[in-house]
C-alpha positions as CSV (number, residue, x, y, z in Angstrom):
1,M,0.0,0.0,0.0
2,R,2.8,2.4,0.9
3,T,4.6,2.0,-2.4
4,S,1.5,2.7,-4.4
5,L,1.0,5.9,-2.4
6,E,4.6,6.9,-3.0
7,W,4.1,6.3,-6.7
8,I,1.0,8.4,-6.7
9,G,2.9,11.2,-4.9
10,K,5.7,11.0,-7.5
11,I,3.2,11.0,-10.4
12,I,1.5,14.1,-8.9
13,K,4.8,15.9,-8.4
14,W,5.9,15.2,-12.0
15,T,2.5,16.2,-13.3
16,I,2.7,19.5,-11.4
17,K,6.3,20.0,-12.8
18,A,5.1,19.3,-16.3
19,I,2.2,21.7,-16.0
20,E,4.5,24.4,-14.7
21,I,6.9,23.9,-17.6
22,F,4.0,23.8,-20.1
23,L,2.5,27.1,-18.7
24,A,6.0,28.8,-18.7
25,A,6.3,27.7,-22.4
26,I,2.9,29.1,-23.3
27,V,3.7,32.4,-21.5
28,A,7.0,32.6,-23.4
29,I,5.4,31.9,-26.7
30,L,2.6,34.5,-26.1
31,F,5.2,37.0,-25.1
32,I,7.3,36.4,-28.2
33,C,4.2,36.6,-30.4
34,L,3.1,39.8,-28.8
35,S,6.5,41.4,-29.2
36,I,6.7,40.2,-32.8
37,S,3.3,41.7,-33.5
38,V,3.8,44.9,-31.5
39,I,7.3,45.9,-32.6
40,P,6.3,46.4,-36.4
41,I,3.2,48.4,-35.3
42,V,5.2,50.7,-33.0
43,G,8.0,51.0,-35.7
44,T,5.4,51.9,-38.4
45,L,3.8,54.5,-36.1
46,Y,7.2,56.0,-35.2
47,F,8.2,56.1,-38.9
48,V,4.9,57.8,-39.9
49,S,5.2,60.3,-37.1
50,T,8.8,61.2,-38.0
51,I,7.8,61.5,-41.7
52,R,5.0,63.9,-40.7
53,R,7.3,65.9,-38.5
54,G,9.8,66.1,-41.2
55,Y,7.1,67.1,-43.6
56,H,6.0,70.0,-41.4
57,G,9.6,71.1,-41.0
58,I,10.0,71.2,-44.8
59,C,6.7,73.0,-45.3
60,K,7.7,75.7,-42.8
C-alpha cells in the first residue's frame, strides 16, 4: 500500500512540474508573439510620425 501511495505522490509531483513547464512555455510563446506583432506596429507609427514631423519642418 505504501509503495503505491509513494508512486501516486511522485506522479502528482511530476505532473505539477510538467504543467509548470507547459505554462511557462505558453507564456514565453505568447510574449514572443506579442513582441513580434507589437514591434512592427510601433515601428510603423514611429516612422509615420517622424515623416509627418519632417514634412511639417520642410513646409515651414
